[in-house]
DOLUMVO-349624 format. One record per residue (C-alpha): residue number from 1; residue in one letter; chain; x, y, z. Coordinates in steps of 0.1 Angstrom, whole numbers, plus 2048, in hexadecimal, padded with zeros to 3 digits. Example, Ala and Ser with C-alpha at 12.3 -4.5 7.8 and 13.67 -1.06 7.14 Angstrom:
2
<atom voba="1" drenpa="a" drentor="A" xx="87B" yy="7D3" zz="84E"/>
<atom voba="2" drenpa="s" drentor="A" xx="889" yy="7F5" zz="847"/>
***
This chain:
273
<atom voba="1" drenpa="m" drentor="A" xx="70C" yy="6F5" zz="463"/>
<atom voba="2" drenpa="s" drentor="A" xx="6EB" yy="708" zz="45B"/>
<atom voba="3" drenpa="d" drentor="A" xx="6DB" yy="6F9" zz="47A"/>
<atom voba="4" drenpa="m" drentor="A" xx="6F7" yy="706" zz="490"/>
<atom voba="5" drenpa="w" drentor="A" xx="6F3" yy="729" zz="483"/>
<atom voba="6" drenpa="d" drentor="A" xx="6CD" yy="727" zz="484"/>
<atom voba="7" drenpa="s" drentor="A" xx="6D1" yy="720" zz="4A9"/>
<atom voba="8" drenpa="v" drentor="A" xx="6E1" yy="742" zz="4AF"/>
<atom voba="9" drenpa="a" drentor="A" xx="6CD" yy="757" zz="496"/>
<atom voba="10" drenpa="g" drentor="A" xx="6B7" yy="766" zz="4B1"/>
<atom voba="11" drenpa="g" drentor="A" xx="6D6" yy="772" zz="4C4"/>
<atom voba="12" drenpa="w" drentor="A" xx="6E5" yy="781" zz="4A4"/>
<atom voba="13" drenpa="e" drentor="A" xx="6C5" yy="794" zz="49D"/>
<atom voba="14" drenpa="r" drentor="A" xx="6C2" yy="7A0" zz="4C1"/>
<atom voba="15" drenpa="h" drentor="A" xx="6E6" yy="7AB" zz="4C4"/>
<atom voba="16" drenpa="a" drentor="A" xx="6EA" yy="7B8" zz="4A0"/>
<atom voba="17" drenpa="s" drentor="A" xx="6F3" yy="7DB" zz="4AC"/>
<atom voba="18" drenpa="f" drentor="A" xx="70E" yy="7CD" zz="4C4"/>
<atom voba="19" drenpa="i" drentor="A" xx="71D" yy="7B8" zz="4A8"/>
<atom voba="20" drenpa="d" drentor="A" xx="71C" yy="7D5" zz="48F"/>
<atom voba="21" drenpa="a" drentor="A" xx="72D" yy="7ED" zz="4A7"/>
<atom voba="22" drenpa="q" drentor="A" xx="74A" yy="7D5" zz="4AD"/>
<atom voba="23" drenpa="l" drentor="A" xx="74F" yy="7CC" zz="489"/>
<atom voba="24" drenpa="a" drentor="A" xx="748" yy="7EE" zz="47A"/>
<atom voba="25" drenpa="p" drentor="A" xx="76D" yy="7F6" zz="473"/>
<atom voba="26" drenpa="g" drentor="A" xx="772" yy="7D5" zz="462"/>
<atom voba="27" drenpa="t" drentor="A" xx="752" yy="7D7" zz="44E"/>
<atom voba="28" drenpa="t" drentor="A" xx="75C" yy="7F9" zz="440"/>
<atom voba="29" drenpa="v" drentor="A" xx="77D" yy="7EB" zz="435"/>
<atom voba="30" drenpa="m" drentor="A" xx="76C" yy="7CD" zz="426"/>
<atom voba="31" drenpa="l" drentor="A" xx="753" yy="7E2" zz="412"/>
<atom voba="32" drenpa="d" drentor="A" xx="770" yy="7F9" zz="406"/>
<atom voba="33" drenpa="a" drentor="A" xx="784" yy="7DA" zz="3FC"/>
<atom voba="34" drenpa="a" drentor="A" xx="767" yy="7CD" zz="3E8"/>
<atom voba="35" drenpa="d" drentor="A" xx="764" yy="7EF" zz="3D8"/>
<atom voba="36" drenpa="v" drentor="A" xx="73F" yy="7F0" zz="3DF"/>
<atom voba="37" drenpa="g" drentor="A" xx="730" yy="80F" zz="3CF"/>
<atom voba="38" drenpa="d" drentor="A" xx="712" yy="81F" zz="3BE"/>
<atom voba="39" drenpa="s" drentor="A" xx="6FB" yy="808" zz="3A9"/>
<atom voba="40" drenpa="d" drentor="A" xx="70F" yy="7E9" zz="3B2"/>
<atom voba="41" drenpa="a" drentor="A" xx="700" yy="7C7" zz="3B5"/>
<atom voba="42" drenpa="v" drentor="A" xx="70D" yy="7B8" zz="3D6"/>
<atom voba="43" drenpa="i" drentor="A" xx="708" yy="796" zz="3E7"/>
<atom voba="44" drenpa="d" drentor="A" xx="710" yy="791" zz="40C"/>
<atom voba="45" drenpa="l" drentor="A" xx="718" yy="76C" zz="410"/>
<atom voba="46" drenpa="a" drentor="A" xx="714" yy="75B" zz="432"/>
<atom voba="47" drenpa="c" drentor="A" xx="702" yy="77C" zz="43B"/>
<atom voba="48" drenpa="g" drentor="A" xx="6F5" yy="772" zz="45D"/>
<atom voba="49" drenpa="s" drentor="A" xx="6DC" yy="78C" zz="467"/>
<atom voba="50" drenpa="g" drentor="A" xx="6E6" yy="7A1" zz="44A"/>
<atom voba="51" drenpa="s" drentor="A" xx="6FC" yy="7BC" zz="459"/>
<atom voba="52" drenpa="a" drentor="A" xx="718" yy="7BE" zz="440"/>
<atom voba="53" drenpa="g" drentor="A" xx="700" yy="7BE" zz="422"/>
<atom voba="54" drenpa="l" drentor="A" xx="6EB" yy="7D9" zz="433"/>
<atom voba="55" drenpa="a" drentor="A" xx="70A" yy="7EE" zz="437"/>
<atom voba="56" drenpa="a" drentor="A" xx="70E" yy="7EC" zz="411"/>
<atom voba="57" drenpa="v" drentor="A" xx="6EC" yy="7FA" zz="40A"/>
<atom voba="58" drenpa="p" drentor="A" xx="6F5" yy="81F" zz="40D"/>
<atom voba="59" drenpa="r" drentor="A" xx="712" yy="819" zz="3F6"/>
<atom voba="60" drenpa="v" drentor="A" xx="6FF" yy="809" zz="3DA"/>
<atom voba="61" drenpa="g" drentor="A" xx="6E2" yy="822" zz="3DC"/>
<atom voba="62" drenpa="a" drentor="A" xx="6BF" yy="81E" zz="3CE"/>
<atom voba="63" drenpa="s" drentor="A" xx="6CC" yy="811" zz="3AC"/>
<atom voba="64" drenpa="g" drentor="A" xx="6E1" yy="7F5" zz="3BB"/>
<atom voba="65" drenpa="r" drentor="A" xx="6D7" yy="7D4" zz="3CB"/>
<atom voba="66" drenpa="v" drentor="A" xx="6E2" yy="7C0" zz="3E9"/>
<atom voba="67" drenpa="v" drentor="A" xx="6DB" yy="79B" zz="3EE"/>
<atom voba="68" drenpa="l" drentor="A" xx="6DE" yy="78D" zz="412"/>
<atom voba="69" drenpa="a" drentor="A" xx="6E6" yy="768" zz="410"/>
<atom voba="70" drenpa="d" drentor="A" xx="6EB" yy="74D" zz="42A"/>
<atom voba="71" drenpa="d" drentor="A" xx="6E7" yy="728" zz="42C"/>
<atom voba="72" drenpa="a" drentor="A" xx="6D5" yy="72B" zz="44E"/>
<atom voba="73" drenpa="p" drentor="A" xx="6B0" yy="732" zz="447"/>
<atom voba="74" drenpa="l" drentor="A" xx="6AA" yy="743" zz="469"/>
<atom voba="75" drenpa="m" drentor="A" xx="6C7" yy="75B" zz="463"/>
<atom voba="76" drenpa="v" drentor="A" xx="6B8" yy="764" zz="441"/>
<atom voba="77" drenpa="e" drentor="A" xx="697" yy="76A" zz="451"/>
<atom voba="78" drenpa="a" drentor="A" xx="6A8" yy="782" zz="46A"/>
<atom voba="79" drenpa="a" drentor="A" xx="6BA" yy="793" zz="44D"/>
<atom voba="80" drenpa="a" drentor="A" xx="699" yy="797" zz="43B"/>
<atom voba="81" drenpa="r" drentor="A" xx="689" yy="7A7" zz="459"/>
<atom voba="82" drenpa="r" drentor="A" xx="6A6" yy="7BF" zz="45D"/>
<atom voba="83" drenpa="s" drentor="A" xx="6A5" yy="7C9" zz="439"/>
<atom voba="84" drenpa="a" drentor="A" xx="67F" yy="7CE" zz="436"/>
<atom voba="85" drenpa="g" drentor="A" xx="677" yy="7EE" zz="424"/>
<atom voba="86" drenpa="l" drentor="A" xx="697" yy="7EE" zz="410"/>
<atom voba="87" drenpa="p" drentor="A" xx="68C" yy="7E7" zz="3EC"/>
<atom voba="88" drenpa="q" drentor="A" xx="6AF" yy="7E1" zz="3DF"/>
<atom voba="89" drenpa="v" drentor="A" xx="6B5" yy="7C4" zz="3F8"/>
<atom voba="90" drenpa="t" drentor="A" xx="6AA" yy="7A0" zz="3F3"/>
<atom voba="91" drenpa="t" drentor="A" xx="6B3" yy="780" zz="406"/>
<atom voba="92" drenpa="l" drentor="A" xx="6BE" yy="75D" zz="3FC"/>
<atom voba="93" drenpa="v" drentor="A" xx="6C4" yy="73C" zz="40D"/>
<atom voba="94" drenpa="c" drentor="A" xx="6E3" yy="72C" zz="3FF"/>
<atom voba="95" drenpa="d" drentor="A" xx="704" yy="71D" zz="409"/>
<atom voba="96" drenpa="l" drentor="A" xx="726" yy="72E" zz="404"/>
<atom voba="97" drenpa="e" drentor="A" xx="731" yy="713" zz="3EC"/>
<atom voba="98" drenpa="s" drentor="A" xx="710" yy="712" zz="3D7"/>
<atom voba="99" drenpa="v" drentor="A" xx="701" yy="735" zz="3D1"/>
<atom voba="100" drenpa="d" drentor="A" xx="6E0" yy="736" zz="3BE"/>
<atom voba="101" drenpa="a" drentor="A" xx="6EB" yy="752" zz="3A7"/>
<atom voba="102" drenpa="h" drentor="A" xx="6F5" yy="755" zz="382"/>
<atom voba="103" drenpa="d" drentor="A" xx="719" yy="757" zz="378"/>
<atom voba="104" drenpa="a" drentor="A" xx="728" yy="77A" zz="377"/>
<atom voba="105" drenpa="s" drentor="A" xx="709" yy="78A" zz="388"/>
<atom voba="106" drenpa="f" drentor="A" xx="719" yy="79F" zz="3A3"/>
<atom voba="107" drenpa="d" drentor="A" xx="731" yy="7BC" zz="3A5"/>
<atom voba="108" drenpa="a" drentor="A" xx="73C" yy="7B3" zz="3C9"/>
<atom voba="109" drenpa="v" drentor="A" xx="73A" yy="795" zz="3E0"/>
<atom voba="110" drenpa="i" drentor="A" xx="740" yy="79B" zz="406"/>
<atom voba="111" drenpa="c" drentor="A" xx="741" yy="781" zz="421"/>
<atom voba="112" drenpa="r" drentor="A" xx="744" yy="78B" zz="446"/>
<atom voba="113" drenpa="h" drentor="A" xx="74F" yy="770" zz="45D"/>
<atom voba="114" drenpa="g" drentor="A" xx="743" yy="753" zz="447"/>
<atom voba="115" drenpa="l" drentor="A" xx="75F" yy="747" zz="432"/>
<atom voba="116" drenpa="m" drentor="A" xx="772" yy="736" zz="44F"/>
<atom voba="117" drenpa="f" drentor="A" xx="753" yy="71F" zz="454"/>
<atom voba="118" drenpa="a" drentor="A" xx="752" yy="713" zz="430"/>
<atom voba="119" drenpa="e" drentor="A" xx="759" yy="6EE" zz="42B"/>
<atom voba="120" drenpa="d" drentor="A" xx="771" yy="6F7" zz="40E"/>
<atom voba="121" drenpa="h" drentor="A" xx="77E" yy="71A" zz="411"/>
<atom voba="122" drenpa="g" drentor="A" xx="78C" yy="71B" zz="3EE"/>
<atom voba="123" drenpa="a" drentor="A" xx="76C" yy="70E" zz="3DF"/>
<atom voba="124" drenpa="a" drentor="A" xx="758" yy="729" zz="3F1"/>
<atom voba="125" drenpa="v" drentor="A" xx="76E" yy="744" zz="3E2"/>
<atom voba="126" drenpa="a" drentor="A" xx="76C" yy="733" zz="3C0"/>
<atom voba="127" drenpa="e" drentor="A" xx="746" yy="734" zz="3C2"/>
<atom voba="128" drenpa="a" drentor="A" xx="748" yy="759" zz="3CA"/>
<atom voba="129" drenpa="r" drentor="A" xx="75F" yy="75E" zz="3AD"/>
<atom voba="130" drenpa="r" drentor="A" xx="745" yy="74D" zz="396"/>
<atom voba="131" drenpa="i" drentor="A" xx="729" yy="765" zz="39E"/>
<atom voba="132" drenpa="l" drentor="A" xx="740" yy="784" zz="39B"/>
<atom voba="133" drenpa="r" drentor="A" xx="743" yy="798" zz="37B"/>
<atom voba="134" drenpa="p" drentor="A" xx="765" yy="79C" zz="36B"/>
<atom voba="135" drenpa="g" drentor="A" xx="778" yy="7B5" zz="380"/>
<atom voba="136" drenpa="g" drentor="A" xx="75F" yy="7AF" zz="39D"/>
<atom voba="137" drenpa="r" drentor="A" xx="76C" yy="7B0" zz="3C1"/>
<atom voba="138" drenpa="y" drentor="A" xx="76A" yy="797" zz="3DD"/>
<atom voba="139" drenpa="a" drentor="A" xx="771" yy="7A0" zz="402"/>
<atom voba="140" drenpa="a" drentor="A" xx="76E" yy="78A" zz="420"/>
<atom voba="141" drenpa="m" drentor="A" xx="773" yy="790" zz="445"/>
<atom voba="142" drenpa="t" drentor="A" xx="780" yy="775" zz="45D"/>
<atom voba="143" drenpa="w" drentor="A" xx="78C" yy="776" zz="481"/>
<atom voba="144" drenpa="d" drentor="A" xx="7B0" yy="77E" zz="487"/>
<atom voba="145" drenpa="s" drentor="A" xx="7C3" yy="766" zz="49F"/>
<atom voba="146" drenpa="r" drentor="A" xx="7B4" yy="758" zz="4BE"/>
<atom voba="147" drenpa="a" drentor="A" xx="7CD" yy="76C" zz="4D3"/>
<atom voba="148" drenpa="a" drentor="A" xx="7C2" yy="78C" zz="4C2"/>
<atom voba="149" drenpa="n" drentor="A" xx="79E" yy="785" zz="4CB"/>
<atom voba="150" drenpa="p" drentor="A" xx="79C" yy="77D" zz="4F0"/>
<atom voba="151" drenpa="h" drentor="A" xx="777" yy="786" zz="4F1"/>
<atom voba="152" drenpa="l" drentor="A" xx="770" yy="766" zz="4DE"/>
<atom voba="153" drenpa="g" drentor="A" xx="790" yy="751" zz="4E3"/>
<atom voba="154" drenpa="l" drentor="A" xx="78E" yy="752" zz="509"/>
<atom voba="155" drenpa="i" drentor="A" xx="76C" yy="742" zz="50A"/>
<atom voba="156" drenpa="f" drentor="A" xx="778" yy="727" zz="4F2"/>
<atom voba="157" drenpa="d" drentor="A" xx="796" yy="722" zz="508"/>
<atom voba="158" drenpa="a" drentor="A" xx="780" yy="71E" zz="527"/>
<atom voba="159" drenpa="v" drentor="A" xx="76C" yy="703" zz="516"/>
<atom voba="160" drenpa="g" drentor="A" xx="78C" yy="6F1" zz="50B"/>
<atom voba="161" drenpa="e" drentor="A" xx="79B" yy="6F3" zz="52D"/>
<atom voba="162" drenpa="q" drentor="A" xx="77C" yy="6E5" zz="53D"/>
<atom voba="163" drenpa="f" drentor="A" xx="77F" yy="6C5" zz="528"/>
<atom voba="164" drenpa="g" drentor="A" xx="7A4" yy="6C4" zz="522"/>
<atom voba="165" drenpa="v" drentor="A" xx="7A1" yy="6C6" zz="4FC"/>
<atom voba="166" drenpa="p" drentor="A" xx="7A3" yy="6E3" zz="4E3"/>
<atom voba="167" drenpa="f" drentor="A" xx="783" yy="6F4" zz="4DA"/>
<atom voba="168" drenpa="p" drentor="A" xx="778" yy="6F3" zz="4BF"/>
<atom voba="169" drenpa="p" drentor="A" xx="788" yy="6D1" zz="4BA"/>
<atom voba="170" drenpa="p" drentor="A" xx="7A2" yy="6CC" zz="49E"/>
<atom voba="171" drenpa="g" drentor="A" xx="791" yy="6C7" zz="47D"/>
<atom voba="172" drenpa="v" drentor="A" xx="772" yy="6DA" zz="486"/>
<atom voba="173" drenpa="a" drentor="A" xx="76D" yy="6FB" zz="474"/>
<atom voba="174" drenpa="g" drentor="A" xx="76F" yy="717" zz="48D"/>
<atom voba="175" drenpa="p" drentor="A" xx="771" yy="73D" zz="48D"/>
<atom voba="176" drenpa="f" drentor="A" xx="797" yy="73D" zz="48C"/>
<atom voba="177" drenpa="a" drentor="A" xx="79A" yy="725" zz="46E"/>
<atom voba="178" drenpa="l" drentor="A" xx="7A7" yy="741" zz="458"/>
<atom voba="179" drenpa="d" drentor="A" xx="7BA" yy="757" zz="471"/>
<atom voba="180" drenpa="d" drentor="A" xx="7DB" yy="757" zz="45E"/>
<atom voba="181" drenpa="p" drentor="A" xx="7DE" yy="773" zz="444"/>
<atom voba="182" drenpa="a" drentor="A" xx="7F4" yy="75E" zz="42D"/>
<atom voba="183" drenpa="l" drentor="A" xx="7DC" yy="740" zz="42E"/>
<atom voba="184" drenpa="l" drentor="A" xx="7BE" yy="757" zz="428"/>
<atom voba="185" drenpa="a" drentor="A" xx="7D0" yy="767" zz="40A"/>
<atom voba="186" drenpa="d" drentor="A" xx="7D7" yy="744" zz="3FC"/>
<atom voba="187" drenpa="v" drentor="A" xx="7B3" yy="73B" zz="3FF"/>
<atom voba="188" drenpa="l" drentor="A" xx="7A8" yy="759" zz="3E9"/>
<atom voba="189" drenpa="r" drentor="A" xx="7C3" yy="751" zz="3CF"/>
<atom voba="190" drenpa="a" drentor="A" xx="7B8" yy="72C" zz="3CF"/>
<atom voba="191" drenpa="g" drentor="A" xx="795" yy="738" zz="3C8"/>
<atom voba="192" drenpa="g" drentor="A" xx="7A1" yy="74A" zz="3A8"/>
<atom voba="193" drenpa="l" drentor="A" xx="7A4" yy="76E" zz="3B4"/>
<atom voba="194" drenpa="e" drentor="A" xx="7C1" yy="786" zz="3AC"/>
<atom voba="195" drenpa="d" drentor="A" xx="7CE" yy="7A6" zz="3BC"/>
<atom voba="196" drenpa="v" drentor="A" xx="7C9" yy="795" zz="3DE"/>
<atom voba="197" drenpa="a" drentor="A" xx="7CF" yy="7A9" zz="3FE"/>
<atom voba="198" drenpa="v" drentor="A" xx="7C9" yy="7A3" zz="423"/>
<atom voba="199" drenpa="m" drentor="A" xx="7C5" yy="7BE" zz="43D"/>
<atom voba="200" drenpa="r" drentor="A" xx="7C4" yy="7BC" zz="463"/>
<atom voba="201" drenpa="v" drentor="A" xx="7A9" yy="7D3" zz="473"/>
<atom voba="202" drenpa="a" drentor="A" xx="7A5" yy="7D8" zz="499"/>
<atom voba="203" drenpa="t" drentor="A" xx="781" yy="7D1" zz="4A5"/>
<atom voba="204" drenpa="p" drentor="A" xx="782" yy="7D3" zz="4CB"/>
<atom voba="205" drenpa="m" drentor="A" xx="763" yy="7C5" zz="4DD"/>
<atom voba="206" drenpa="r" drentor="A" xx="751" yy="7DA" zz="4F7"/>
<atom voba="207" drenpa="a" drentor="A" xx="738" yy="7CD" zz="511"/>
<atom voba="208" drenpa="a" drentor="A" xx="727" yy="7DA" zz="52F"/>
<atom voba="209" drenpa="s" drentor="A" xx="739" yy="7C1" zz="546"/>
<atom voba="210" drenpa="l" drentor="A" xx="74B" yy="7A0" zz="547"/>
<atom voba="211" drenpa="e" drentor="A" xx="72B" yy="78F" zz="54F"/>
<atom voba="212" drenpa="a" drentor="A" xx="71A" yy="7A0" zz="531"/>
<atom voba="213" drenpa="w" drentor="A" xx="737" yy="794" zz="51B"/>
<atom voba="214" drenpa="w" drentor="A" xx="732" yy="770" zz="528"/>
<atom voba="215" drenpa="e" drentor="A" xx="70D" yy="771" zz="521"/>
<atom voba="216" drenpa="l" drentor="A" xx="710" yy="781" zz="4FE"/>
<atom voba="217" drenpa="v" drentor="A" xx="72C" yy="76E" zz="4EC"/>
<atom voba="218" drenpa="p" drentor="A" xx="71C" yy="74B" zz="4F0"/>
<atom voba="219" drenpa="e" drentor="A" xx="6FC" yy="758" zz="4E0"/>
<atom voba="220" drenpa="l" drentor="A" xx="70F" yy="762" zz="4C1"/>
<atom voba="221" drenpa="a" drentor="A" xx="72B" yy="748" zz="4BC"/>
<atom voba="222" drenpa="g" drentor="A" xx="719" yy="72A" zz="4AB"/>
<atom voba="223" drenpa="p" drentor="A" xx="732" yy="70E" zz="4B4"/>
<atom voba="224" drenpa="l" drentor="A" xx="734" yy="71B" zz="4D8"/>
<atom voba="225" drenpa="a" drentor="A" xx="70E" yy="71E" zz="4DC"/>
<atom voba="226" drenpa="i" drentor="A" xx="709" yy="6FA" zz="4D1"/>
<atom voba="227" drenpa="a" drentor="A" xx="724" yy="6ED" zz="4E9"/>
<atom voba="228" drenpa="l" drentor="A" xx="718" yy="700" zz="507"/>
<atom voba="229" drenpa="a" drentor="A" xx="6F3" yy="6F8" zz="501"/>
<atom voba="230" drenpa="g" drentor="A" xx="6FA" yy="6D3" zz="508"/>
<atom voba="231" drenpa="m" drentor="A" xx="70D" yy="6D7" zz="529"/>
<atom voba="232" drenpa="e" drentor="A" xx="702" yy="6D0" zz="54C"/>
<atom voba="233" drenpa="a" drentor="A" xx="6FD" yy="6EF" zz="562"/>
<atom voba="234" drenpa="d" drentor="A" xx="71C" yy="6E8" zz="578"/>
<atom voba="235" drenpa="v" drentor="A" xx="732" yy="6E4" zz="55A"/>
<atom voba="236" drenpa="l" drentor="A" xx="725" yy="704" zz="54B"/>
<atom voba="237" drenpa="d" drentor="A" xx="72B" yy="716" zz="56C"/>
<atom voba="238" drenpa="a" drentor="A" xx="74F" yy="70A" zz="56D"/>
<atom voba="239" drenpa="i" drentor="A" xx="755" yy="716" zz="549"/>
<atom voba="240" drenpa="r" drentor="A" xx="744" yy="738" zz="551"/>
<atom voba="241" drenpa="d" drentor="A" xx="75A" yy="73D" zz="570"/>
<atom voba="242" drenpa="r" drentor="A" xx="77A" yy="734" zz="55C"/>
<atom voba="243" drenpa="a" drentor="A" xx="770" yy="74B" zz="53F"/>
<atom voba="244" drenpa="l" drentor="A" xx="769" yy="768" zz="557"/>
<atom voba="245" drenpa="a" drentor="A" xx="78A" yy="764" zz="568"/>
<atom voba="246" drenpa="h" drentor="A" xx="79C" yy="764" zz="546"/>
<atom voba="247" drenpa="g" drentor="A" xx="787" yy="781" zz="53A"/>
<atom voba="248" drenpa="a" drentor="A" xx="790" yy="796" zz="559"/>
<atom voba="249" drenpa="q" drentor="A" xx="7B5" yy="794" zz="54E"/>
<atom voba="250" drenpa="a" drentor="A" xx="7AD" yy="79E" zz="52A"/>
<atom voba="251" drenpa="a" drentor="A" xx="793" yy="7BA" zz="52F"/>
<atom voba="252" drenpa="r" drentor="A" xx="79A" yy="7DE" zz="536"/>
<atom voba="253" drenpa="p" drentor="A" xx="782" yy="7FA" zz="541"/>
<atom voba="254" drenpa="s" drentor="A" xx="770" yy="80C" zz="525"/>
<atom voba="255" drenpa="g" drentor="A" xx="757" yy="827" zz="52F"/>
<atom voba="256" drenpa="d" drentor="A" xx="73C" yy="816" zz="545"/>
<atom voba="257" drenpa="g" drentor="A" xx="746" yy="7F3" zz="539"/>
<atom voba="258" drenpa="i" drentor="A" xx="764" yy="7DF" zz="52D"/>
<atom voba="259" drenpa="e" drentor="A" xx="777" yy="7DA" zz="50D"/>
<atom voba="260" drenpa="m" drentor="A" xx="78B" yy="7BC" zz="4FF"/>
<atom voba="261" drenpa="d" drentor="A" xx="7A2" yy="7BB" zz="4E1"/>
<atom voba="262" drenpa="g" drentor="A" xx="794" yy="7B0" zz="4C0"/>
<atom voba="263" drenpa="s" drentor="A" xx="7A2" yy="7AD" zz="49D"/>
<atom voba="264" drenpa="v" drentor="A" xx="796" yy="7A1" zz="47A"/>
<atom voba="265" drenpa="l" drentor="A" xx="7A7" yy="79A" zz="459"/>
<atom voba="266" drenpa="v" drentor="A" xx="797" yy="7A8" zz="439"/>
<atom voba="267" drenpa="a" drentor="A" xx="7A2" yy="796" zz="41A"/>
<atom voba="268" drenpa="s" drentor="A" xx="799" yy="7A2" zz="3F7"/>
<atom voba="269" drenpa="g" drentor="A" xx="7A0" yy="799" zz="3D3"/>
<atom voba="270" drenpa="r" drentor="A" xx="793" yy="7A0" zz="3B0"/>
<atom voba="271" drenpa="v" drentor="A" xx="786" yy="78A" zz="394"/>
<atom voba="272" drenpa="p" drentor="A" xx="79C" yy="78D" zz="375"/>
<atom voba="273" drenpa="g" drentor="A" xx="78E" yy="7A1" zz="358"/>
***
């Protein structure tokens, strides 16, 4: 899994401002749900290029600390570059289900678009619970349903239609693996959290054009990037044409560009104590 995300680390770093703009509403809700505040110790698991953790820095202030952690070394390197000059920020290479941190060492754990890719969702939440102090808060963001996120789902659909099978295939962890609020809440409870809540937050995606959308999304979606990289040019062209046709139906004008619907789920819970 780390190799897959390393393959798109450059795209995540180059397009960090785009990602942050789309996910800003959800990130604010996630940080609020984790009750991130002054002097807190926070770890951002599956941090990617570090955006959610960096958004926590102003909240924790000079006396707090933020750890940016991911199992993909190139993602952690990108996060380190983006956090250079922030003395309260450190980085760590670790898996969601095995975090190199002492028990009860953090006030808050956040995870933006990482939990759905864990091999064992409940085990990943249980590991977060282990490193949280009594009363500490956990908050995770996942994608809402495929239908609510055409900016991503339509390209996946185009790949599946090309080969006549669903993409990602059944049994393979994909971005919509935790798109059901009830299932997501159950995962947090199974991990040992209480006071569990799930909120839906609109995160529309804006791009300069349909062509810009097509060029951008495959640079960021790890499973998609790996799949497309191995295809012949004529197959890739057919998928592109199909995706653009679908996208034309889903997009609407927005300023000088286009906009497509987007939605995330933010789940949160608390460690007893």
